[in-house]
Backbone as ProteinMPNN parsed JSONL, in Angstrom:
{"seq_chain_A": "MKSMNLFVEGMKTERLTFRKYEDADFPFLFSMLTDPETVRFIGDGRVKGVKGATDFLQWIYRTYNVFDGYGLHVLVRKSDGMKVGHAGLVPKFIEGKEELEVGYWIGREYWGRGYATEAAAALLKHGKRERGRLVSLIQCGNTASQRVAEKVGMGKEKCVVLDGKDVWIYTASFKDFKGGVVL", "coords_chain_A": {"N_chain_A": [[7.625, 16.398, 1.394], [10.602, 15.177, 0.111], [11.304, 15.023, -3.356], [12.053, 12.044, -4.914], [13.797, 9.468, -6.675], [11.698, 7.419, -7.038], [9.93, 6.039, -8.734], [7.202, 4.078, -9.159], [5.558, 3.281, -11.141], [5.115, 0.976, -13.71], [6.715, -0.899, -12.499], [7.618, -4.295, -11.911], [6.863, -7.576, -10.705], [7.293, -11.073, -10.101], [4.685, -12.01, -10.7], [3.095, -9.755, -11.015], [2.256, -6.463, -12.265], [2.791, -3.038, -11.691], [0.809, -0.194, -12.103], [-0.213, 3.197, -12.797], [-3.312, 4.546, -11.588], [-6.171, 5.069, -13.672], [-8.983, 6.839, -15.062], [-10.681, 4.875, -16.116], [-10.358, 2.799, -14.352], [-12.075, 3.137, -12.293], [-14.472, 1.503, -11.764], [-13.259, -0.855, -10.769], [-11.844, 0.115, -8.473], [-14.046, 1.077, -7.061], [-15.385, -1.346, -6.577], [-13.688, -2.499, -4.689], [-13.859, -0.623, -2.617], [-16.496, -0.822, -1.843], [-16.799, -3.253, -0.698], [-17.388, -4.701, 2.303], [-15.635, -6.387, 3.782], [-13.133, -6.003, 2.576], [-12.587, -3.302, 3.139], [-12.64, -3.263, 5.853], [-10.471, -2.847, 7.649], [-9.435, -0.482, 6.748], [-8.921, 2.931, 6.862], [-11.76, 4.419, 8.243], [-13.113, 2.076, 8.242], [-15.508, 1.805, 6.961], [-17.683, 1.177, 4.164], [-17.636, 2.86, 0.994], [-19.606, 5.171, -0.872], [-20.538, 6.232, -4.214], [-19.661, 8.944, -4.32], [-17.733, 9.004, -2.231], [-15.902, 7.111, -3.223], [-15.154, 8.366, -5.597], [-13.95, 10.662, -4.547], [-11.813, 9.408, -3.262], [-10.376, 8.368, -5.452], [-9.652, 10.791, -6.617], [-7.973, 11.747, -4.611], [-5.882, 9.897, -4.891], [-4.958, 10.666, -7.449], [-4.142, 13.301, -6.82], [-2.018, 12.729, -5.125], [-0.211, 11.584, -6.951], [0.341, 13.894, -8.456], [1.395, 15.774, -6.613], [3.407, 14.46, -5.203], [5.716, 13.316, -6.874], [6.106, 10.2, -8.384], [5.165, 8.751, -6.245], [2.427, 7.086, -4.507], [-0.674, 5.15, -4.676], [-0.837, 2.33, -6.758], [-2.365, 0.45, -9.35], [-2.503, -3.052, -9.121], [-1.769, -5.378, -11.437], [-2.389, -8.554, -12.62], [-0.033, -10.43, -14.323], [-0.442, -12.752, -15.852], [-3.066, -12.764, -16.883], [-4.064, -10.19, -17.018], [-5.818, -9.327, -15.042], [-7.054, -7.126, -12.538], [-5.937, -7.064, -9.316], [-5.634, -5.722, -6.957], [-4.291, -2.918, -5.129], [-1.257, -1.076, -4.572], [1.472, 0.755, -3.111], [3.939, 3.364, -2.556], [3.376, 5.63, -0.145], [3.199, 8.938, 0.863], [3.162, 10.055, 4.236], [2.272, 11.809, 7.235], [3.162, 11.274, 10.448], [2.637, 11.618, 13.759], [3.758, 14.165, 13.527], [5.987, 13.692, 11.973], [7.618, 13.157, 8.892], [6.959, 10.413, 6.867], [7.277, 7.454, 4.825], [4.981, 5.346, 3.562], [4.573, 1.883, 3.012], [2.038, 0.723, 1.339], [-0.733, -1.51, 0.882], [-3.472, -3.137, -0.622], [-5.563, -5.795, -1.273], [-8.0, -7.137, -3.419], [-10.811, -8.905, -2.15], [-11.459, -11.386, -3.395], [-9.013, -12.267, -4.197], [-7.472, -12.794, -2.019], [-5.105, -14.533, 0.068], [-3.316, -15.564, -1.77], [-0.767, -14.656, -1.885], [-0.263, -12.2, -3.099], [-0.213, -9.679, -1.777], [2.074, -9.91, -0.173], [4.022, -10.247, -2.154], [3.826, -7.782, -3.533], [4.394, -5.934, -1.434], [7.004, -6.708, -0.715], [8.386, -6.084, -3.068], [8.016, -3.308, -3.126], [9.4, -2.558, -0.802], [12.003, -3.327, -1.487], [12.403, -1.665, -3.687], [12.001, 0.902, -2.521], [14.031, 1.062, -0.604], [16.316, 1.9, -1.835], [16.501, 4.641, -1.737], [15.642, 5.53, 0.733], [16.109, 5.52, 4.262], [14.339, 4.346, 5.888], [11.185, 2.775, 5.943], [7.635, 2.588, 6.439], [4.747, 0.693, 7.512], [1.336, 1.087, 8.074], [-0.855, -0.418, 10.129], [-3.94, -1.476, 11.167], [-4.778, -2.599, 14.46], [-6.318, -4.991, 14.657], [-5.924, -6.271, 12.258], [-4.691, -8.915, 11.395], [-3.866, -10.388, 9.142], [-2.619, -8.511, 7.394], [-0.62, -7.732, 9.135], [0.889, -10.088, 9.246], [1.837, -10.122, 6.61], [3.528, -7.828, 6.607], [5.434, -8.708, 8.478], [6.461, -10.967, 7.147], [7.889, -9.788, 5.069], [9.976, -8.657, 6.344], [9.557, -6.507, 8.075], [9.195, -4.904, 11.257], [7.274, -4.617, 14.31], [6.919, -1.438, 15.634], [5.55, 0.457, 17.305], [2.342, 1.124, 18.824], [-0.068, 3.421, 17.793], [-2.563, 6.026, 17.859], [-4.464, 6.77, 15.154], [-6.586, 8.79, 13.401], [-8.617, 8.057, 15.176], [-8.337, 5.299, 15.418], [-6.655, 2.393, 16.653], [-3.439, 1.755, 15.661], [-0.812, -0.184, 14.429], [2.536, 0.673, 13.925], [4.604, -0.531, 11.631], [7.976, -1.105, 10.788], [10.789, -0.826, 8.563], [14.113, -0.56, 8.665], [16.845, 0.282, 6.821], [19.569, 0.265, 7.295], [20.104, -1.878, 8.898], [18.637, -3.81, 7.672], [17.567, -7.038, 6.914], [16.609, -8.181, 4.673], [14.277, -9.84, 4.335], [11.663, -11.07, 2.343], [12.95, -11.606, -0.747], [12.823, -10.505, -4.01]], "CA_chain_A": [[8.434, 15.215, 1.16], [11.549, 15.388, -0.967], [11.091, 14.211, -4.547], [13.132, 11.078, -5.072], [13.65, 8.602, -7.829], [10.963, 6.254, -6.552], [8.819, 5.769, -9.626], [6.676, 2.725, -9.042], [4.897, 3.013, -12.422], [5.795, 0.011, -14.564], [7.462, -1.878, -11.718], [7.097, -5.647, -12.104], [7.314, -8.679, -9.872], [7.113, -12.328, -10.829], [3.315, -12.189, -11.181], [2.331, -8.506, -11.012], [2.748, -5.197, -12.804], [2.249, -1.848, -11.036], [0.559, 0.919, -13.011], [-1.022, 4.268, -12.227], [-4.759, 4.548, -11.8], [-6.785, 5.863, -14.734], [-10.432, 6.949, -14.846], [-11.309, 3.601, -16.473], [-10.213, 1.867, -13.23], [-13.032, 3.469, -11.239], [-15.296, 0.36, -11.331], [-12.44, -1.747, -9.94], [-11.655, 0.758, -7.18], [-15.363, 1.101, -6.413], [-15.675, -2.697, -6.083], [-12.942, -2.719, -3.442], [-14.344, 0.3, -1.586], [-17.857, -1.188, -1.435], [-16.755, -4.58, -0.074], [-17.157, -4.479, 3.737], [-14.466, -7.124, 4.276], [-11.917, -5.391, 2.044], [-12.314, -2.016, 3.806], [-12.815, -3.421, 7.303], [-9.332, -2.278, 8.376], [-8.928, 0.658, 5.988], [-9.55, 4.178, 7.312], [-12.773, 4.256, 9.291], [-13.681, 0.736, 8.135], [-16.835, 1.834, 6.33], [-17.73, 1.188, 2.7], [-17.823, 4.172, 0.4], [-20.523, 5.303, -1.993], [-19.927, 6.771, -5.426], [-18.932, 10.176, -3.994], [-16.545, 8.653, -1.454], [-14.951, 6.449, -4.117], [-14.651, 9.403, -6.5], [-13.021, 11.46, -3.746], [-10.618, 8.604, -3.027], [-9.618, 8.353, -6.699], [-9.067, 12.124, -6.769], [-6.84, 11.786, -3.675], [-4.795, 9.151, -5.539], [-4.426, 11.534, -8.505], [-3.404, 14.406, -6.195], [-0.751, 12.176, -4.647], [0.665, 11.51, -8.127], [0.727, 15.243, -8.898], [2.156, 16.488, -5.593], [4.569, 13.659, -4.8], [6.095, 12.618, -8.1], [6.614, 8.851, -8.208], [4.523, 8.093, -5.121], [0.99, 6.877, -4.567], [-1.194, 3.806, -4.896], [-0.849, 1.874, -8.143], [-3.14, -0.758, -9.596], [-1.735, -4.282, -9.285], [-2.339, -6.14, -12.539], [-1.784, -9.884, -12.739], [0.582, -10.564, -15.642], [-0.914, -13.913, -16.605], [-4.35, -12.565, -17.559], [-4.465, -8.792, -17.008], [-6.804, -9.031, -13.989], [-6.679, -6.198, -11.471], [-6.098, -7.833, -8.081], [-5.541, -4.848, -5.796], [-3.39, -1.791, -5.376], [-0.165, -0.937, -3.605], [2.376, 1.836, -3.476], [4.664, 4.122, -1.541], [2.449, 6.731, 0.106], [3.696, 9.89, 1.869], [2.318, 10.227, 5.422], [2.839, 12.5, 8.391], [2.773, 10.523, 11.628], [3.154, 12.283, 14.952], [4.551, 15.303, 13.098], [7.186, 13.265, 11.259], [7.427, 12.717, 7.517], [7.245, 8.992, 6.679], [6.845, 6.88, 3.562], [4.281, 4.1, 3.889], [4.353, 0.791, 2.071], [0.619, 0.42, 1.472], [-1.208, -2.574, -0.003], [-4.82, -3.705, -0.482], [-5.869, -6.809, -2.274], [-9.423, -7.434, -3.482], [-11.091, -10.101, -1.361], [-11.431, -12.628, -4.177], [-7.623, -12.642, -4.46], [-6.772, -13.008, -0.752], [-4.502, -15.841, 0.328], [-2.517, -16.025, -2.911], [0.569, -14.087, -1.775], [-0.085, -10.962, -3.859], [0.169, -8.578, -0.882], [3.477, -10.13, 0.198], [4.83, -9.997, -3.349], [3.836, -6.339, -3.783], [5.087, -5.251, -0.336], [8.434, -7.008, -0.825], [8.92, -5.306, -4.187], [8.05, -1.899, -2.719], [10.517, -2.4, 0.137], [13.247, -3.41, -2.254], [12.451, -0.45, -4.503], [12.103, 2.078, -1.662], [15.249, 1.123, 0.213], [17.388, 2.546, -2.599], [16.549, 6.075, -1.467], [15.16, 5.859, 2.081], [16.677, 4.727, 5.342], [13.26, 3.749, 6.679], [9.829, 2.75, 5.403], [6.678, 2.13, 7.444], [3.401, 0.25, 7.149], [0.368, 1.421, 9.121], [-1.771, -1.551, 10.101], [-4.841, -1.482, 12.317], [-4.403, -3.657, 15.402], [-7.025, -6.25, 14.41], [-5.67, -6.775, 10.909], [-3.585, -9.872, 11.53], [-3.373, -10.806, 7.823], [-1.649, -7.505, 6.94], [0.532, -7.794, 10.041], [1.724, -11.215, 8.792], [2.525, -9.687, 5.389], [4.633, -6.945, 7.009], [6.473, -9.519, 9.121], [7.085, -11.825, 6.123], [8.829, -9.029, 4.236], [11.079, -8.173, 7.173], [9.223, -5.329, 8.886], [8.937, -5.214, 12.659], [6.396, -3.706, 15.041], [7.629, -0.402, 16.378], [4.689, 0.909, 18.384], [0.936, 1.327, 18.515], [-0.484, 4.816, 17.903], [-3.947, 6.276, 17.469], [-4.575, 7.587, 13.953], [-7.993, 8.951, 13.008], [-9.47, 7.35, 16.122], [-8.106, 3.849, 15.351], [-5.364, 1.897, 17.118], [-2.694, 1.339, 14.476], [0.591, -0.556, 14.606], [3.516, 1.147, 12.961], [5.638, -1.505, 11.287], [9.079, -0.385, 10.155], [11.984, -1.47, 8.024], [15.237, 0.367, 8.608], [17.708, -0.425, 5.897], [20.953, 0.113, 7.735], [20.227, -3.227, 9.435], [17.618, -4.622, 7.025], [18.09, -8.36, 6.597], [16.145, -8.612, 3.369], [12.934, -10.405, 4.283], [11.408, -11.748, 1.095], [13.688, -10.932, -1.81], [12.358, -10.868, -5.343]], "C_chain_A": [[9.337, 15.489, -0.032], [11.197, 14.477, -2.144], [12.301, 13.318, -4.728], [12.866, 10.239, -6.302], [12.962, 7.299, -7.42], [9.78, 5.922, -7.453], [8.431, 4.304, -9.552], [6.034, 2.299, -10.363], [5.732, 2.05, -13.266], [6.631, -1.015, -13.816], [6.808, -3.247, -11.883], [7.666, -6.593, -11.046], [7.123, -9.946, -10.702], [5.718, -12.432, -11.454], [2.544, -10.902, -11.414], [3.058, -7.379, -11.743], [2.054, -4.077, -12.048], [1.993, -0.801, -12.118], [-0.337, 1.947, -12.338], [-2.503, 4.041, -12.509], [-5.114, 5.451, -12.973], [-8.284, 5.907, -14.443], [-11.153, 5.626, -15.137], [-11.207, 2.556, -15.355], [-11.233, 2.121, -12.126], [-13.906, 2.279, -10.839], [-14.524, -0.627, -10.446], [-12.238, -1.161, -8.54], [-12.957, 0.76, -6.392], [-15.708, -0.278, -5.845], [-14.914, -2.991, -4.798], [-13.509, -1.87, -2.315], [-15.765, 0.006, -1.117], [-17.927, -2.581, -0.831], [-16.427, -4.4, 1.413], [-15.927, -5.203, 4.289], [-13.156, -6.501, 3.789], [-11.574, -4.112, 2.8], [-12.406, -2.092, 5.331], [-11.71, -2.745, 8.111], [-8.676, -1.114, 7.621], [-9.668, 1.904, 6.466], [-10.531, 3.939, 8.438], [-13.484, 2.914, 9.21], [-15.042, 0.676, 7.476], [-16.725, 1.833, 4.811], [-17.991, 2.609, 2.221], [-18.872, 4.088, -0.711], [-19.78, 5.869, -3.189], [-19.119, 8.028, -5.119], [-17.655, 9.871, -3.229], [-15.474, 7.986, -2.309], [-14.338, 7.447, -5.095], [-13.635, 10.278, -5.769], [-11.714, 10.71, -3.516], [-9.75, 8.552, -4.286], [-8.959, 9.718, -6.934], [-7.881, 12.308, -5.816], [-5.636, 11.045, -4.268], [-4.146, 10.021, -6.611], [-3.63, 12.708, -7.911], [-2.054, 13.924, -5.674], [0.241, 12.074, -5.797], [1.21, 12.891, -8.495], [1.642, 15.953, -7.908], [3.463, 15.772, -5.258], [4.968, 12.761, -5.963], [6.689, 11.249, -7.787], [5.962, 8.078, -7.085], [3.056, 7.808, -5.41], [0.621, 5.429, -4.808], [-1.275, 3.512, -6.391], [-1.665, 0.588, -8.244], [-2.171, -1.925, -9.752], [-2.444, -5.136, -10.331], [-1.607, -7.471, -12.634], [-1.298, -10.077, -14.172], [-0.073, -11.659, -16.48], [-2.191, -13.658, -17.39], [-4.861, -11.13, -17.539], [-5.504, -8.419, -15.958], [-6.218, -8.056, -12.975], [-6.962, -6.911, -10.154], [-6.048, -6.969, -6.824], [-4.764, -3.602, -6.163], [-2.373, -1.708, -4.248], [0.702, 0.228, -4.048], [3.101, 2.399, -2.275], [3.91, 5.427, -1.354], [3.017, 7.661, 1.188], [2.684, 10.059, 3.001], [3.056, 11.089, 6.432], [2.278, 11.806, 9.615], [3.46, 11.156, 12.819], [4.13, 13.398, 14.568], [5.798, 14.967, 12.3], [6.816, 12.767, 9.868], [7.855, 11.252, 7.387], [6.823, 8.6, 5.269], [6.288, 5.498, 3.856], [4.289, 3.137, 2.711], [2.903, 0.37, 2.293], [0.199, -0.642, 0.478], [-2.618, -2.981, 0.381], [-4.986, -4.708, -1.603], [-7.379, -7.034, -2.239], [-9.703, -8.794, -2.852], [-11.006, -11.394, -2.163], [-10.019, -13.116, -4.471], [-6.81, -12.835, -3.177], [-6.178, -14.41, -0.701], [-3.643, -16.382, -0.797], [-1.112, -15.42, -2.926], [0.79, -12.785, -2.53], [0.351, -9.796, -2.97], [1.64, -8.702, -0.495], [4.397, -9.808, -0.973], [4.945, -8.493, -3.626], [4.624, -5.599, -2.706], [6.594, -5.485, -0.406], [9.077, -6.193, -1.945], [9.021, -3.831, -3.823], [9.173, -1.64, -1.726], [11.847, -2.393, -0.602], [13.46, -2.14, -3.067], [12.718, 0.784, -3.635], [13.402, 2.186, -0.892], [16.419, 1.747, -0.524], [17.587, 3.994, -2.173], [16.206, 6.447, -0.027], [15.843, 4.966, 3.1], [15.61, 3.98, 6.127], [11.951, 3.847, 5.899], [8.916, 2.216, 6.497], [5.467, 1.504, 6.757], [2.521, 0.549, 8.343], [-0.738, 0.381, 9.071], [-2.634, -1.544, 11.364], [-4.621, -2.755, 13.137], [-5.104, -4.996, 15.146], [-6.71, -6.91, 13.09], [-4.464, -7.718, 10.904], [-3.038, -10.334, 10.183], [-2.331, -9.807, 7.306], [-0.429, -7.462, 7.851], [1.468, -8.929, 9.624], [2.491, -10.839, 7.519], [3.728, -8.826, 5.756], [5.773, -7.752, 7.631], [7.19, -10.411, 8.111], [8.119, -11.074, 5.298], [9.926, -8.355, 5.061], [10.81, -6.923, 7.978], [8.932, -5.773, 10.312], [8.015, -4.189, 13.292], [7.25, -2.712, 15.809], [6.803, 0.051, 17.573], [3.259, 1.022, 17.877], [0.607, 2.796, 18.755], [-1.967, 4.901, 17.556], [-3.918, 7.23, 16.283], [-6.041, 7.609, 13.536], [-8.919, 8.11, 13.881], [-9.3, 5.839, 16.147], [-6.735, 3.52, 15.928], [-4.64, 1.262, 15.931], [-1.265, 0.979, 14.882], [1.409, 0.111, 13.52], [4.554, 0.041, 12.821], [6.727, -0.752, 10.542], [10.106, -1.34, 9.552], [13.036, -0.375, 7.936], [16.342, -0.337, 7.85], [19.158, -0.494, 6.293], [21.17, -1.27, 8.33], [19.177, -4.168, 8.839], [18.228, -5.949, 6.568], [17.473, -8.935, 5.322], [14.765, -9.175, 3.304], [12.763, -11.238, 3.028], [12.108, -10.962, 0.0], [13.167, -11.438, -3.146], [13.48, -10.66, -6.338]], "O_chain_A": [[8.88, 15.977, -1.065], [10.84, 13.314, -1.958], [13.439, 13.785, -4.7], [11.789, 10.322, -6.893], [13.563, 6.224, -7.451], [8.718, 5.554, -6.951], [9.229, 3.414, -9.845], [5.97, 1.109, -10.673], [6.917, 2.288, -13.503], [7.2, -1.914, -14.435], [5.585, -3.346, -11.983], [8.788, -6.426, -10.568], [6.819, -9.868, -11.893], [5.575, -12.883, -12.59], [1.441, -10.942, -11.959], [4.286, -7.346, -11.825], [0.852, -4.156, -11.791], [2.859, -0.547, -12.955], [-1.113, 1.626, -11.438], [-2.889, 3.438, -13.511], [-4.452, 6.456, -13.232], [-8.791, 5.1, -13.663], [-12.134, 5.299, -14.469], [-11.895, 1.535, -15.403], [-11.256, 1.4, -11.128], [-14.072, 2.055, -9.64], [-15.076, -1.169, -9.489], [-12.435, -1.851, -7.54], [-12.965, 0.477, -5.195], [-16.263, -0.373, -4.75], [-15.439, -3.662, -3.909], [-13.628, -2.339, -1.184], [-16.195, 0.536, -0.092], [-19.013, -3.045, -0.484], [-15.317, -3.992, 1.754], [-15.249, -4.679, 5.173], [-12.173, -6.479, 4.529], [-10.403, -3.855, 3.078], [-12.263, -1.077, 6.013], [-11.983, -2.136, 9.146], [-7.503, -0.807, 7.837], [-10.899, 1.933, 6.474], [-10.192, 3.339, 9.458], [-14.368, 2.635, 10.02], [-15.668, -0.383, 7.434], [-15.798, 2.41, 4.242], [-18.505, 3.447, 2.963], [-19.001, 3.07, -1.391], [-18.554, 5.974, -3.184], [-17.998, 8.167, -5.609], [-16.6, 10.421, -3.545], [-14.284, 8.256, -2.146], [-13.144, 7.383, -5.387], [-12.579, 10.596, -6.316], [-10.636, 11.301, -3.568], [-8.528, 8.678, -4.202], [-7.823, 9.781, -7.403], [-6.894, 12.953, -6.172], [-4.503, 11.514, -4.16], [-2.92, 10.106, -6.68], [-2.574, 13.068, -8.431], [-1.057, 14.64, -5.774], [1.408, 12.435, -5.641], [2.392, 13.039, -8.806], [2.566, 16.657, -8.314], [4.496, 16.41, -5.055], [4.595, 11.589, -6.016], [7.65, 11.14, -7.024], [6.172, 6.871, -6.967], [2.516, 8.237, -6.43], [1.473, 4.591, -5.103], [-1.725, 4.343, -7.18], [-1.652, -0.248, -7.34], [-1.147, -1.809, -10.426], [-3.581, -5.562, -10.131], [-0.38, -7.52, -12.718], [-2.062, -9.905, -15.122], [-0.236, -11.5, -17.689], [-2.396, -14.257, -18.446], [-5.975, -10.869, -17.995], [-6.023, -7.303, -15.98], [-5.048, -8.147, -12.603], [-8.095, -7.318, -9.899], [-6.386, -7.44, -5.738], [-4.598, -3.27, -7.336], [-2.593, -2.193, -3.138], [0.672, 0.637, -5.209], [2.903, 1.969, -1.138], [3.81, 6.235, -2.278], [3.286, 7.217, 2.305], [1.486, 10.19, 2.751], [4.286, 11.105, 6.486], [1.063, 11.753, 9.803], [4.687, 11.227, 12.89], [5.181, 13.562, 15.187], [6.587, 15.856, 11.982], [5.832, 12.05, 9.69], [8.975, 10.893, 7.75], [6.095, 9.336, 4.603], [6.994, 4.606, 4.326], [4.045, 3.525, 1.569], [2.576, -0.259, 3.299], [0.706, -0.683, -0.642], [-2.927, -3.15, 1.56], [-4.585, -4.468, -2.742], [-7.972, -7.113, -1.163], [-8.916, -9.728, -3.007], [-10.523, -12.402, -1.648], [-9.834, -14.24, -4.937], [-5.594, -13.019, -3.237], [-6.674, -15.341, -1.335], [-3.277, -17.557, -0.776], [-0.351, -15.643, -3.867], [1.922, -12.305, -2.598], [1.202, -9.004, -3.374], [2.368, -7.71, -0.49], [5.433, -9.168, -0.797], [6.031, -7.993, -3.919], [5.437, -4.731, -3.024], [7.376, -4.561, -0.182], [10.182, -5.674, -1.786], [10.001, -3.172, -4.171], [9.834, -0.605, -1.802], [12.704, -1.544, -0.357], [14.568, -1.608, -3.124], [13.562, 1.613, -3.975], [13.834, 3.29, -0.561], [17.423, 2.092, 0.1], [18.698, 4.519, -2.237], [16.459, 7.577, 0.389], [16.121, 3.797, 2.831], [15.918, 3.097, 6.927], [11.654, 4.868, 5.278], [9.36, 1.48, 7.379], [5.202, 1.752, 5.581], [2.903, 0.299, 9.486], [-1.476, 0.301, 8.09], [-2.121, -1.598, 12.482], [-4.324, -3.823, 12.602], [-4.514, -6.044, 15.404], [-7.189, -8.013, 12.826], [-3.372, -7.357, 10.466], [-1.851, -10.646, 10.086], [-1.272, -10.216, 6.829], [0.679, -7.184, 7.39], [2.688, -8.768, 9.64], [3.659, -11.197, 7.369], [4.832, -9.068, 5.267], [6.943, -7.503, 7.34], [8.404, -10.594, 8.208], [9.117, -11.657, 4.872], [10.713, -7.571, 4.53], [11.743, -6.329, 8.517], [8.475, -6.893, 10.54], [7.973, -3.033, 12.87], [8.173, -3.084, 16.534], [7.277, 0.037, 18.709], [3.001, 1.017, 16.673], [0.958, 3.354, 19.794], [-2.546, 3.954, 17.023], [-3.417, 8.35, 16.383], [-6.655, 6.56, 13.343], [-9.885, 7.525, 13.392], [-10.054, 5.155, 16.839], [-5.772, 4.26, 15.727], [-5.159, 0.352, 15.284], [-0.597, 1.736, 15.586], [1.031, 0.115, 12.348], [5.28, -0.279, 13.762], [6.433, 0.142, 9.749], [10.258, -2.485, 9.976], [12.865, 0.612, 7.22], [16.732, -1.447, 8.212], [19.921, -1.245, 5.685], [22.282, -1.795, 8.282], [18.861, -5.201, 9.428], [19.273, -5.972, 5.917], [17.787, -10.062, 4.938], [14.103, -9.007, 2.28], [13.639, -12.034, 2.689], [11.869, -9.764, -0.151], [13.082, -12.644, -3.38], [13.301, -10.907, -7.531]]}, "name": "protein", "num_of_chains": 1, "seq": "MKSMNLFVEGMKTERLTFRKYEDADFPFLFSMLTDPETVRFIGDGRVKGVKGATDFLQWIYRTYNVFDGYGLHVLVRKSDGMKVGHAGLVPKFIEGKEELEVGYWIGREYWGRGYATEAAAALLKHGKRERGRLVSLIQCGNTASQRVAEKVGMGKEKCVVLDGKDVWIYTASFKDFKGGVVL"}
């Protein structure tokens, strides 16, 4: 993936700040990865133990190192410093094609407050400066994340099988992007 000026670190929305993961964030990440409802539609849908969570954090760090400016970032609520989830622009290869995914997870206790929509809209706005297209990969049963993608102006392109799961590819192409939610 070409290195672009897509630094998400320090990005802010009305209620959130994006920042890179640090080792001290492991308990927060672990809490999300051990909640069956939070991971229900993530990867294989299974909770992770300490090793799996450690491996996941190391994958996040590798993404930072290999793809400068990309990767999942902790979402911190401005009003009180609470970590509510993570989101970012994540390089993916889908059906042999290089894509950039708008990814977002919110901790279950913060669902229904618009944080995923706010983060996804900001990432789309940020990413469209350099890319003609961004995608979101959403498992077919995950209607809440599908609604988020639709609210920010992404449309269903097709259903594919990734890692044994049926996944909708949602896309935003910026040559005809109508803006969705604008922050």
